[in-house]
Backbone as CSV, one residue per row, in Angstrom:
resi,resn,N_x,N_y,N_z,CA_x,CA_y,CA_z,C_x,C_y,C_z
1,MET,80.879,107.463,46.521,82.114,106.754,46.853,82.962,107.543,47.850
2,ASP,83.038,108.875,47.660,83.800,109.721,48.586,83.235,109.649,49.990
3,LYS,81.878,109.605,50.075,81.250,109.523,51.395,81.601,108.215,52.088
4,ILE,81.632,107.128,51.304,81.950,105.815,51.869,83.386,105.804,52.384
5,LYS,84.320,106.340,51.574,85.715,106.400,51.993,85.881,107.257,53.239
6,ARG,85.217,108.417,53.248,85.320,109.341,54.360,84.783,108.701,55.636
7,SER,83.651,107.994,55.502,83.045,107.321,56.652,83.968,106.237,57.185
8,GLY,84.607,105.489,56.256,85.508,104.426,56.664,86.727,104.959,57.389
9,VAL,87.328,106.026,56.875,88.495,106.641,57.504,88.135,107.163,58.893
10,PHE,86.969,107.802,58.999,86.511,108.354,60.282,86.342,107.228,61.295
11,THR,85.711,106.116,60.862,85.461,104.994,61.762,86.755,104.381,62.256
12,TYR,87.712,104.165,61.360,89.001,103.604,61.765,89.735,104.556,62.705
13,GLY,89.606,105.849,62.448,90.267,106.843,63.285,89.765,106.815,64.712
14,ILE,88.449,106.785,64.903,87.906,106.788,66.263,88.118,105.427,66.941
15,LEU,88.214,104.348,66.142,88.497,103.034,66.707,89.904,102.999,67.294
16,ILE,90.853,103.593,66.574,92.227,103.687,67.079,92.266,104.543,68.345
17,PHE,91.517,105.647,68.322,91.448,106.519,69.501,90.904,105.762,70.701
18,LEU,89.870,104.933,70.484,89.279,104.129,71.556,90.313,103.160,72.130
19,MET,91.070,102.515,71.265,92.081,101.551,71.719,93.174,102.236,72.532
20,VAL,93.621,103.397,72.060,94.654,104.146,72.780,94.130,104.588,74.147
21,LEU,92.897,105.071,74.190,92.277,105.512,75.442,92.170,104.350,76.425
22,PHE,91.758,103.187,75.919,91.601,101.996,76.756,92.944,101.574,77.348
23,LEU,93.982,101.564,76.526,95.318,101.177,76.994,95.856,102.182,78.014
24,PHE,95.645,103.453,77.738,96.126,104.496,78.644,95.505,104.346,80.034
25,LEU,94.181,104.139,80.069,93.497,104.020,81.356,93.851,102.708,82.058
26,SER,94.137,101.678,81.286,94.517,100.392,81.868,95.809,100.512,82.667
27,PHE,96.737,101.335,82.166,98.012,101.531,82.849,97.944,102.649,83.893
28,SER,97.005,103.568,83.715,96.947,104.733,84.599,96.185,104.472,85.887
29,SER,95.235,103.541,85.858,94.437,103.271,87.051,94.336,101.771,87.310
30,PRO,94.648,101.331,88.519,94.552,99.896,88.841,93.107,99.413,88.956
31,TYR,92.169,100.346,88.984,90.758,99.990,89.154,90.005,99.881,87.828
32,PHE,90.612,100.366,86.745,89.894,100.445,85.475,89.489,99.080,84.932
33,LEU,90.421,98.113,84.960,90.153,96.797,84.369,89.497,95.806,85.332
34,THR,89.034,96.267,86.468,88.354,95.368,87.404,86.957,95.020,86.894
35,VAL,86.485,93.854,87.248,85.155,93.402,86.817,84.077,94.356,87.291
36,ASP,84.201,94.809,88.535,83.205,95.718,89.100,83.121,97.016,88.299
37,ASN,84.270,97.571,87.932,84.282,98.842,87.203,83.752,98.686,85.782
38,LEU,84.171,97.627,85.102,83.719,97.417,83.724,82.216,97.124,83.671
39,THR,81.715,96.423,84.692,80.269,96.179,84.769,79.520,97.492,84.960
40,LYS,80.107,98.365,85.787,79.518,99.682,86.030,79.472,100.497,84.726
41,VAL,80.558,100.423,83.962,80.629,101.134,82.678,79.543,100.630,81.730
42,LEU,79.370,99.315,81.684,78.368,98.731,80.791,76.960,99.184,81.163
43,ARG,76.683,99.236,82.462,75.360,99.682,82.895,75.144,101.157,82.541
44,GLN,76.186,101.955,82.678,76.073,103.374,82.345,75.895,103.579,80.849
45,ILE,76.532,102.724,80.054,76.421,102.808,78.606,74.979,102.617,78.154
46,ALA,74.270,101.718,78.826,72.939,101.309,78.380,71.981,102.490,78.237
47,VAL,71.921,103.349,79.252,70.958,104.450,79.235,71.233,105.405,78.075
48,VAL,72.486,105.834,77.945,72.854,106.733,76.845,72.729,106.010,75.508
49,GLY,73.169,104.754,75.483,73.177,103.989,74.240,71.808,103.785,73.623
50,ILE,70.816,103.527,74.449,69.454,103.327,73.946,68.989,104.567,73.184
51,VAL,69.283,105.736,73.736,68.825,106.979,73.122,69.631,107.322,71.866
52,THR,70.888,106.850,71.782,71.701,107.167,70.607,71.121,106.561,69.326
53,VAL,70.391,105.469,69.464,69.810,104.825,68.266,68.799,105.752,67.607
54,SER,67.878,106.284,68.394,66.879,107.197,67.824,67.495,108.532,67.442
55,MET,68.489,108.995,68.220,69.152,110.250,67.881,69.884,110.125,66.548
56,THR,70.432,108.959,66.280,71.077,108.709,64.988,70.081,108.915,63.850
57,MET,68.882,108.373,64.006,67.854,108.512,62.983,67.432,109.967,62.810
58,VAL,67.301,110.671,63.926,66.905,112.083,63.883,67.956,112.906,63.145
59,ILE,69.217,112.728,63.503,70.291,113.516,62.891,70.485,113.141,61.426
60,LEU,70.238,111.894,61.075,70.343,111.485,59.664,69.368,112.261,58.786
61,THR,68.231,112.673,59.344,67.256,113.452,58.569,67.621,114.935,58.522
62,GLY,68.705,115.302,59.218,69.096,116.704,59.271,68.524,117.437,60.463
63,GLY,67.916,116.702,61.396,67.318,117.318,62.579,68.146,117.076,63.820
64,ILE,67.575,117.381,64.961,68.208,117.124,66.252,67.113,117.141,67.317
65,ASP,67.331,116.399,68.399,66.362,116.379,69.489,67.085,116.642,70.809
66,LEU,67.008,117.879,71.263,67.660,118.276,72.518,66.790,117.985,73.736
67,SER,65.584,117.476,73.508,64.663,117.269,74.627,64.744,115.860,75.221
68,VAL,65.624,114.995,74.689,65.642,113.594,75.141,65.931,113.468,76.636
69,GLY,66.822,114.310,77.167,67.116,114.246,78.595,65.917,114.624,79.437
70,SER,65.203,115.651,79.005,64.006,116.086,79.739,62.872,115.072,79.609
71,ILE,62.764,114.432,78.438,61.758,113.375,78.268,62.073,112.224,79.208
72,LEU,63.352,111.872,79.302,63.751,110.798,80.215,63.384,111.165,81.655
73,GLY,63.677,112.396,82.043,63.373,112.824,83.403,61.884,112.830,83.701
74,LEU,61.087,113.369,82.769,59.645,113.462,82.990,58.983,112.093,82.998
75,THR,59.370,111.225,82.065,58.749,109.893,82.001,59.178,109.024,83.192
76,SER,60.384,109.257,83.725,60.791,108.497,84.912,59.919,108.894,86.110
77,VAL,59.536,110.169,86.161,58.644,110.637,87.226,57.242,110.056,87.038
78,ILE,56.780,110.013,85.793,55.473,109.416,85.494,55.458,107.957,85.943
79,LEU,56.515,107.219,85.589,56.608,105.807,85.966,56.641,105.652,87.482
80,ALA,57.434,106.491,88.145,57.543,106.413,89.602,56.199,106.688,90.273
81,LYS,55.506,107.730,89.819,54.200,108.085,90.390,53.199,106.942,90.222
82,LEU,53.221,106.317,89.052,52.284,105.225,88.781,52.536,104.043,89.704
83,MET,53.805,103.674,89.867,54.115,102.513,90.712,53.828,102.800,92.182
84,VAL,54.145,104.000,92.628,53.855,104.369,94.018,52.351,104.368,94.273
85,ALA,51.579,104.705,93.219,50.112,104.723,93.348,49.511,103.322,93.313
86,GLY,50.341,102.305,93.071,49.849,100.933,93.104,49.598,100.300,91.751
87,VAL,49.907,101.010,90.667,49.740,100.438,89.329,50.788,99.351,89.140
88,SER,50.406,98.226,88.531,51.345,97.122,88.331,52.505,97.569,87.450
89,VAL,53.657,96.957,87.635,54.869,97.350,86.916,54.699,97.288,85.397
90,PRO,54.177,96.190,84.832,54.029,96.132,83.374,53.130,97.237,82.815
91,ILE,52.003,97.486,83.475,51.070,98.527,83.007,51.711,99.900,83.128
92,ALA,52.413,100.128,84.229,53.077,101.416,84.447,54.126,101.668,83.365
93,ILE,54.869,100.628,82.990,55.899,100.766,81.950,55.259,101.078,80.600
94,ILE,54.166,100.404,80.293,53.469,100.647,79.013,52.977,102.094,78.938
95,ILE,52.368,102.567,80.027,51.878,103.957,80.067,53.042,104.930,79.901
96,THR,54.165,104.606,80.517,55.361,105.458,80.430,55.870,105.541,78.995
97,LEU,55.931,104.406,78.320,56.402,104.381,76.932,55.460,105.161,76.012
98,ILE,54.166,105.034,76.246,53.180,105.787,75.458,53.329,107.284,75.718
99,SER,53.595,107.628,76.974,53.806,109.037,77.318,55.020,109.602,76.578
100,GLY,56.088,108.816,76.525,57.283,109.242,75.803,57.004,109.459,74.327
101,MET,56.212,108.580,73.749,55.838,108.727,72.342,55.019,109.998,72.129
102,GLY,54.150,110.296,73.098,53.334,111.509,73.009,54.184,112.769,73.060
103,LEU,55.201,112.767,73.913,56.106,113.917,74.007,56.906,114.081,72.710
104,GLY,57.313,112.951,72.132,58.012,112.997,70.852,57.103,113.471,69.734
105,LEU,55.844,113.066,69.797,54.856,113.499,68.806,54.681,115.015,68.844
106,PHE,54.687,115.575,70.043,54.562,117.037,70.183,55.753,117.737,69.538
107,ASN,56.947,117.180,69.699,58.124,117.728,69.020,57.932,117.703,67.509
108,GLY,57.433,116.576,67.018,57.185,116.446,65.584,56.157,117.442,65.088
109,PHE,55.143,117.709,65.901,54.103,118.680,65.548,54.694,120.076,65.401
110,LEU,55.518,120.467,66.346,56.140,121.802,66.296,57.025,121.947,65.056
111,ILE,57.724,120.883,64.713,58.653,120.926,63.584,57.930,120.864,62.246
112,ASN,56.937,119.988,62.150,56.269,119.755,60.866,55.108,120.711,60.580
113,LYS,54.349,121.046,61.600,53.157,121.872,61.388,53.383,123.354,61.699
114,ILE,54.034,123.627,62.808,54.300,125.016,63.188,55.524,125.551,62.447
115,LYS,56.319,124.619,61.904,57.504,124.978,61.100,58.596,125.674,61.917
116,ILE,58.740,125.261,63.162,59.843,125.753,63.979,61.021,124.807,63.768
117,SER,62.217,125.328,63.663,63.380,124.483,63.402,63.555,123.452,64.523
118,PRO,64.097,122.273,64.193,64.289,121.233,65.214,65.095,121.710,66.408
119,LEU,66.117,122.516,66.161,66.961,123.015,67.250,66.150,123.843,68.239
120,ILE,65.376,124.800,67.737,64.586,125.682,68.606,63.411,124.939,69.216
121,SER,62.753,124.104,68.422,61.593,123.343,68.926,61.971,122.481,70.118
122,THR,63.017,121.685,69.941,63.392,120.755,71.011,64.103,121.452,72.165
123,LEU,64.711,122.603,71.890,65.278,123.405,72.973,64.153,123.938,73.861
124,GLY,63.054,124.363,73.203,61.891,124.848,73.944,61.216,123.750,74.746
125,THR,60.998,122.598,74.108,60.340,121.496,74.820,61.245,120.913,75.902
126,MET,62.560,120.985,75.702,63.489,120.550,76.744,63.225,121.337,78.029
127,THR,63.064,122.636,77.888,62.804,123.501,79.045,61.421,123.240,79.630
128,ILE,60.431,123.067,78.751,59.052,122.815,79.198,58.952,121.500,79.967
129,TYR,59.474,120.419,79.381,59.385,119.101,80.020,60.143,119.079,81.349
130,SER,61.293,119.763,81.373,62.072,119.824,82.611,61.298,120.601,83.680
131,GLY,60.657,121.688,83.278,59.864,122.473,84.215,58.697,121.688,84.781
132,ILE,58.018,120.928,83.913,56.892,120.095,84.370,57.368,119.064,85.379
133,THR,58.555,118.495,85.138,59.116,117.495,86.057,59.287,118.083,87.451
134,TYR,59.824,119.299,87.522,60.030,119.942,88.826,58.699,120.323,89.476
135,ILE,57.717,120.703,88.651,56.397,121.049,89.187,55.733,119.816,89.804
136,VAL,55.801,118.692,89.078,55.163,117.455,89.548,55.830,116.929,90.813
137,THR,57.166,116.964,90.841,57.888,116.403,91.990,58.053,117.397,93.131
138,LYS,57.832,118.698,92.827,58.083,119.763,93.804,59.537,119.738,94.296
139,GLY,60.407,119.249,93.421,61.830,119.211,93.742,62.236,118.088,94.676
140,VAL,61.311,117.156,94.945,61.585,116.052,95.881,61.649,114.739,95.118
141,SER,62.576,113.875,95.486,62.709,112.582,94.817,61.564,111.639,95.204
142,ILE,61.277,110.683,94.321,60.194,109.710,94.544,60.815,108.325,94.633
143,PHE,60.427,107.546,95.630,60.974,106.202,95.796,59.910,105.304,96.411
144,GLY,60.267,104.028,96.632,59.320,103.082,97.207,58.644,102.233,96.151
145,PHE,59.449,101.632,95.259,58.907,100.835,94.161,58.923,99.346,94.500
146,PRO,58.130,98.536,93.782,58.162,97.083,94.005,59.565,96.521,93.782
147,LYS,59.960,95.538,94.567,61.303,94.964,94.458,61.542,94.330,93.083
148,SER,60.486,93.798,92.490,60.635,93.142,91.184,61.083,94.120,90.098
149,PHE,60.787,95.397,90.279,61.123,96.404,89.266,62.635,96.574,89.116
150,SER,63.380,96.366,90.205,64.831,96.583,90.181,65.560,95.601,89.262
151,PHE,64.910,94.516,88.882,65.558,93.513,88.015,65.952,94.114,86.667
152,ILE,65.133,95.040,86.162,65.395,95.628,84.841,66.729,96.361,84.817
153,GLY,67.031,97.088,85.865,68.253,97.882,85.885,69.424,97.246,86.601
154,GLN,69.135,96.241,87.469,70.191,95.674,88.293,70.386,94.167,88.109
155,GLY,69.469,93.533,87.393,69.515,92.085,87.268,70.456,91.580,86.190
156,TYR,70.584,90.255,86.141,71.433,89.584,85.153,70.658,88.446,84.492
157,ILE,70.978,88.188,83.238,70.467,87.012,82.536,71.670,86.293,81.949
158,LEU,71.923,85.086,82.439,73.095,84.303,82.022,74.391,85.089,82.225
159,GLY,74.444,85.837,83.322,75.651,86.576,83.653,75.801,87.915,82.962
160,VAL,74.846,88.270,82.096,74.906,89.536,81.364,73.915,90.514,81.988
161,PRO,74.352,91.746,82.303,73.437,92.737,82.886,72.226,92.974,81.982
162,VAL,71.049,93.003,82.552,69.815,93.193,81.782,69.840,94.475,80.947
163,PRO,70.346,95.611,81.476,70.392,96.827,80.652,71.176,96.642,79.356
164,ILE,72.255,95.852,79.407,73.039,95.612,78.196,72.250,94.771,77.201
165,ILE,71.485,93.820,77.690,70.644,93.003,76.805,69.615,93.883,76.104
166,ILE,69.014,94.789,76.865,68.043,95.721,76.278,68.721,96.591,75.228
167,LEU,69.926,97.079,75.544,70.670,97.921,74.607,70.982,97.173,73.313
168,VAL,71.419,95.935,73.419,71.742,95.131,72.228,70.505,94.935,71.360
169,ILE,69.367,94.670,71.991,68.118,94.481,71.241,67.752,95.764,70.494
170,VAL,67.898,96.898,71.170,67.581,98.186,70.543,68.523,98.463,69.378
171,TYR,69.815,98.137,69.545,70.783,98.360,68.462,70.515,97.443,67.273
172,ILE,70.135,96.219,67.535,69.785,95.305,66.440,68.588,95.853,65.674
173,PHE,67.610,96.363,66.409,66.439,96.983,65.794,66.860,98.163,64.924
174,GLY,67.712,99.041,65.469,68.164,100.204,64.714,68.981,99.831,63.491
175,PHE,69.865,98.851,63.647,70.701,98.400,62.532,69.843,97.837,61.402
176,PHE,68.837,97.047,61.769,67.941,96.470,60.760,67.165,97.561,60.024
177,ILE,66.633,98.512,60.780,65.859,99.607,60.177,66.703,100.406,59.192
178,LEU,67.914,100.760,59.597,68.750,101.642,58.778,69.360,100.942,57.568
179,ASN,69.564,99.646,57.663,70.273,98.950,56.599,69.407,98.069,55.703
180,TYR,68.232,97.684,56.173,67.456,96.707,55.406,66.004,97.109,55.155
181,THR,65.658,98.357,55.409,64.269,98.774,55.176,64.212,100.023,54.290
182,ARG,63.077,100.205,53.658,62.845,101.398,52.848,62.844,102.639,53.718
183,PHE,62.320,102.511,54.932,62.294,103.630,55.873,63.710,104.135,56.147
184,GLY,64.639,103.212,56.339,66.023,103.589,56.587,66.627,104.340,55.412
185,ARG,66.330,103.896,54.200,66.842,104.586,53.006,66.250,105.984,52.891
186,TYR,64.996,106.117,53.297,64.350,107.436,53.268,65.051,108.404,54.220
187,LEU,65.486,107.906,55.386,66.162,108.767,56.353,67.431,109.362,55.742
188,TYR,68.210,108.510,55.091,69.440,108.986,54.451,69.113,109.957,53.313
189,GLY,68.075,109.635,52.551,67.696,110.476,51.419,67.233,111.858,51.855
190,ILE,66.442,111.912,52.928,65.938,113.195,53.435,67.099,114.056,53.929
191,GLY,68.032,113.436,54.636,69.166,114.184,55.148,70.096,114.673,54.048
192,ALA,70.240,113.875,52.999,71.129,114.248,51.899,70.523,115.345,51.030
193,ASN,69.209,115.213,50.752,68.541,116.207,49.907,67.034,116.093,50.118
194,GLU,66.528,116.914,51.012,65.103,116.828,51.363,64.197,117.161,50.191
195,LYS,64.557,118.174,49.413,63.723,118.564,48.271,63.634,117.459,47.240
196,ALA,64.760,116.793,46.992,64.766,115.681,46.038,63.891,114.534,46.544
197,SER,63.910,114.304,47.859,63.077,113.246,48.452,61.597,113.552,48.264
198,ILE,61.234,114.830,48.452,59.836,115.235,48.263,59.411,115.040,46.821
199,LEU,60.288,115.441,45.889,59.985,115.286,44.461,59.909,113.813,44.049
200,SER,60.569,112.953,44.823,60.552,111.516,44.536,59.319,110.828,45.120
201,GLY,58.493,111.597,45.801,57.255,111.039,46.349,57.356,110.566,47.780
202,VAL,58.456,110.858,48.455,58.618,110.445,49.851,57.803,111.373,50.751
203,ASP,57.052,110.777,51.662,56.259,111.565,52.613,57.193,112.017,53.742
204,VAL,57.890,113.112,53.499,58.906,113.598,54.435,58.303,113.946,55.792
205,VAL,57.136,114.569,55.791,56.489,114.958,57.054,56.210,113.731,57.916
206,LYS,55.684,112.681,57.289,55.378,111.449,58.019,56.640,110.824,58.593
207,ILE,57.708,110.791,57.792,58.975,110.214,58.246,59.503,110.971,59.456
208,LYS,59.431,112.294,59.399,59.930,113.099,60.515,59.089,112.888,61.774
209,TYR,57.780,112.739,61.600,56.940,112.434,62.757,57.403,111.133,63.408
210,VAL,57.652,110.130,62.586,58.035,108.812,63.097,59.348,108.876,63.871
211,VAL,60.358,109.588,63.337,61.659,109.605,64.018,61.581,110.333,65.361
212,TYR,60.754,111.377,65.448,60.646,112.082,66.731,59.801,111.293,67.731
213,ILE,58.832,110.544,67.228,58.074,109.653,68.112,58.988,108.543,68.632
214,LEU,59.824,107.994,67.739,60.802,106.981,68.153,61.779,107.551,69.179
215,SER,62.166,108.806,68.987,63.076,109.453,69.921,62.449,109.533,71.310
216,GLY,61.176,109.900,71.369,60.473,109.945,72.648,60.311,108.563,73.253
217,LEU,60.042,107.573,72.393,59.857,106.196,72.862,61.135,105.654,73.500
218,LEU,62.268,105.814,72.820,63.516,105.262,73.343,64.020,106.060,74.552
219,ALA,63.733,107.352,74.586,64.098,108.129,75.779,63.308,107.637,76.988
220,SER,62.042,107.303,76.785,61.221,106.786,77.888,61.652,105.367,78.272
221,LEU,62.084,104.569,77.275,62.611,103.235,77.589,63.880,103.364,78.432
222,ALA,64.729,104.319,78.072,65.942,104.572,78.854,65.591,105.009,80.275
223,SER,64.476,105.731,80.420,64.064,106.174,81.759,63.666,104.980,82.628
224,VAL,63.080,103.957,82.000,62.713,102.742,82.737,63.973,102.067,83.279
225,VAL,64.988,101.956,82.423,66.255,101.338,82.832,66.932,102.161,83.914
226,MET,66.967,103.465,83.723,67.612,104.362,84.692,66.916,104.296,86.050
227,LEU,65.596,104.407,86.059,64.854,104.403,87.319,65.025,103.077,88.050
228,SER,65.047,101.993,87.293,65.219,100.677,87.899,66.612,100.521,88.497
229,ARG,67.592,101.200,87.888,68.972,101.086,88.371,69.200,101.893,89.638
230,ILE,68.660,103.127,89.695,68.938,103.994,90.844,67.825,103.942,91.896
231,ASN,66.663,103.358,91.524,65.547,103.170,92.462,65.038,104.459,93.086
232,SER,65.175,105.545,92.374,64.673,106.821,92.877,64.505,107.785,91.712
233,ALA,63.325,108.409,91.620,63.073,109.374,90.546,63.455,110.764,91.039
234,LEU,64.562,111.276,90.531,65.047,112.586,90.932,64.591,113.640,89.930
235,PRO,64.288,114.848,90.380,63.873,115.910,89.455,64.945,116.231,88.418
236,SER,66.212,116.010,88.796,67.322,116.326,87.897,67.721,115.170,86.988
237,THR,67.025,114.045,87.065,67.353,112.891,86.230,67.275,113.267,84.750
238,GLY,68.302,112.911,84.022,68.304,113.172,82.577,68.963,114.478,82.183
239,VAL,69.275,115.335,83.157,69.903,116.617,82.843,71.279,116.369,82.206
240,GLY,71.503,116.925,81.040,72.777,116.757,80.347,72.873,115.507,79.492
241,LEU,71.853,114.654,79.537,71.886,113.416,78.756,72.012,113.704,77.263
242,GLU,71.284,114.736,76.805,71.293,115.058,75.384,72.701,115.376,74.887
243,PHE,73.529,115.961,75.761,74.898,116.299,75.369,75.716,115.036,75.108
244,ASP,75.642,114.072,76.036,76.373,112.813,75.861,75.882,112.048,74.641
245,VAL,74.570,112.075,74.426,73.987,111.348,73.292,74.453,111.943,71.964
246,VAL,74.327,113.252,71.831,74.734,113.913,70.587,76.234,113.735,70.347
247,THR,77.029,113.854,71.413,78.477,113.685,71.286,78.817,112.281,70.798
248,ALA,78.183,111.257,71.376,78.437,109.869,70.967,78.063,109.647,69.508
249,VAL,76.930,110.218,69.090,76.446,110.033,67.719,77.371,110.719,66.714
250,VAL,77.730,111.962,66.992,78.600,112.710,66.075,80.015,112.134,66.078
251,LEU,80.493,111.767,67.267,81.809,111.145,67.371,81.843,109.818,66.621
252,GLY,80.677,109.163,66.523,80.568,107.892,65.806,80.477,108.040,64.300
253,GLY,80.555,109.276,63.801,80.611,109.471,62.356,79.320,109.882,61.693
254,ILE,78.264,110.119,62.463,77.009,110.597,61.876,77.149,112.096,61.604
255,SER,76.983,112.495,60.354,77.176,113.897,59.979,76.088,114.784,60.578
256,VAL,76.497,115.901,61.162,75.530,116.833,61.743,74.651,117.460,60.668
257,ASN,75.064,117.365,59.413,74.271,117.905,58.308,73.262,116.900,57.772
258,GLY,73.322,115.662,58.283,72.372,114.640,57.882,72.815,113.835,56.680
259,GLY,72.171,112.655,56.519,72.357,111.852,55.319,73.616,111.029,55.244
260,GLU,74.405,110.970,56.309,75.688,110.273,56.223,76.098,109.696,57.565
261,GLY,76.600,108.453,57.544,77.085,107.814,58.769,76.440,106.459,58.991
262,LYS,77.052,105.666,59.853,76.571,104.319,60.132,76.403,104.113,61.641
263,LEU,75.439,103.292,62.002,75.170,103.026,63.415,76.338,102.284,64.065
264,GLN,77.080,101.501,63.271,78.237,100.785,63.813,79.244,101.756,64.421
265,GLY,79.435,102.889,63.758,80.362,103.891,64.268,79.876,104.496,65.573
266,VAL,78.561,104.595,65.721,77.982,105.180,66.939,78.326,104.319,68.158
267,VAL,78.412,103.012,67.960,78.792,102.115,69.060,80.173,102.494,69.584
268,ILE,81.098,102.773,68.660,82.454,103.164,69.051,82.422,104.515,69.763
269,GLY,81.653,105.456,69.217,81.528,106.763,69.851,80.961,106.654,71.251
270,LEU,79.988,105.778,71.427,79.374,105.550,72.734,80.394,105.003,73.728
271,LEU,81.199,104.043,73.276,82.223,103.456,74.150,83.260,104.498,74.564
272,ILE,83.632,105.367,73.622,84.611,106.411,73.938,84.083,107.342,75.026
273,ILE,82.842,107.783,74.874,82.245,108.691,75.864,82.156,108.022,77.233
274,ALA,81.723,106.751,77.252,81.564,106.043,78.523,82.908,105.804,79.208
275,ILE,83.894,105.345,78.441,85.209,105.050,79.012,85.922,106.336,79.410
276,LEU,85.776,107.380,78.609,86.387,108.665,78.933,85.829,109.217,80.247
277,SER,84.512,109.171,80.402,83.877,109.665,81.632,84.320,108.854,82.837
278,ASN,84.302,107.536,82.685,84.705,106.652,83.771,86.178,106.851,84.132
279,GLY,87.011,106.986,83.096,88.442,107.158,83.333,88.757,108.440,84.058
280,MET,88.081,109.538,83.697,88.338,110.810,84.363,87.927,110.763,85.826
281,ILE,86.864,110.025,86.126,86.434,109.873,87.524,87.480,109.084,88.302
282,LEU,87.975,107.986,87.708,88.975,107.151,88.381,90.282,107.900,88.610
283,LEU,90.617,108.790,87.692,91.855,109.552,87.809,91.700,110.811,88.668
284,GLY,90.480,111.027,89.161,90.241,112.158,90.051,90.227,113.502,89.358
285,VAL,89.838,113.506,88.071,89.773,114.758,87.322,88.616,115.604,87.844
286,ASP,88.853,116.881,88.006,87.823,117.798,88.511,86.559,117.738,87.645
287,THR,85.399,117.795,88.289,84.112,117.682,87.595,83.958,118.735,86.504
288,TYR,84.345,119.950,86.803,84.198,121.028,85.831,85.124,120.814,84.634
289,PHE,86.307,120.284,84.902,87.243,120.017,83.814,86.723,118.877,82.931
290,GLN,86.020,117.921,83.537,85.414,116.835,82.754,84.453,117.401,81.714
291,THR,83.692,118.412,82.115,82.759,119.055,81.193,83.506,119.714,80.040
292,VAL,84.630,120.334,80.370,85.456,120.980,79.346,85.947,119.942,78.332
293,VAL,86.412,118.803,78.826,86.928,117.744,77.960,85.837,117.213,77.035
294,LYS,84.646,116.986,77.589,83.540,116.472,76.771,83.155,117.465,75.675
295,GLY,83.147,118.743,76.032,82.843,119.765,75.037,83.888,119.794,73.945
296,ALA,85.154,119.639,74.331,86.246,119.633,73.353,86.132,118.436,72.418
297,VAL,85.725,117.295,72.965,85.555,116.086,72.147,84.459,116.287,71.107
298,LEU,83.349,116.913,71.528,82.262,117.181,70.586,82.716,118.116,69.467
299,LEU,83.403,119.191,69.829,83.898,120.133,68.823,84.899,119.462,67.888
300,MET,85.730,118.591,68.433,86.708,117.875,67.619,86.007,116.998,66.583
301,ALA,84.964,116.290,67.028,84.242,115.398,66.125,83.569,116.176,65.002
302,VAL,82.908,117.284,65.352,82.236,118.104,64.330,83.268,118.739,63.402
303,GLY,84.387,119.179,63.969,85.437,119.793,63.165,86.022,118.828,62.156
304,ILE,86.277,117.590,62.600,86.814,116.569,61.694,85.825,116.265,60.580
305,ASP,84.547,116.210,60.952,83.497,115.943,59.957,83.472,117.030,58.893
306,ASN,83.543,118.298,59.307,83.514,119.416,58.371,84.769,119.471,57.494
307,ILE,85.935,119.235,58.118,87.186,119.267,57.373,87.234,118.145,56.327
308,SER,86.738,116.951,56.712,86.767,115.815,55.790,85.908,116.073,54.562
309,LYS,84.838,116.861,54.720,83.970,117.182,53.583,84.680,118.108,52.601
310,LYS,85.524,118.984,53.154,86.235,119.920,52.296,87.381,119.258,51.527
């Protein structure tokens, strides 16, 4: 009951913060409430938002995946290379998604079999995957894709940007998994008390493999959306993504210790990060100071979570 109350208070708190932030930027910048700017914000939300769903599942188990940005970067290069080589768009996307799952599987292997902590494992693979990306591209961007591919990142369906439609579908999938399946209950149980879950007969190793594979899958899906939007595979694509993703998830009320939080709150956290970033750009805030603000927001969210437990 205490966890439910704490989660509810946290959610209402960040919702109020979001409303205040929105009102402040509405009065501070004449460009904030324009259709063009809000559409831009929605498209930017999609890439980070897709990955927050799997990151939520990972953190609920008490883990973390710092390699999502590097997976996004590497799989976007894989997709770009395939399309430039003449592989059809659908086949190239399928291969890319499978590649992302394979990278996530490797993370799961290091954590479950080699017994390296999630933080160190994914920190190591983050560096490895990023290094491979630079080796493959030789530091040069890749472009020249079929025109039909741009629809995924730039197109509209009934006036709604395609990336947002993809994001909504992914969130519905995540919401269903976490709230209406046995797998979702296992995630909360493992994060709350892993030993008790093992004694209850839950295959914890299998569950952890699945969440890291899902993390790789959704990071690669985000790479498809990102590449389609910018039409160029850059070696630096995805750098820093993991920071925005983790911040949105923790700000949304998912406990860094695992076993607590709701995906609904993550939506609010995601909106705060997106609007905050967009607002600072519109107000001409220095790039380095923007980084400071984002770091402060992450520390604030973790601090509130820890204080509320006490």
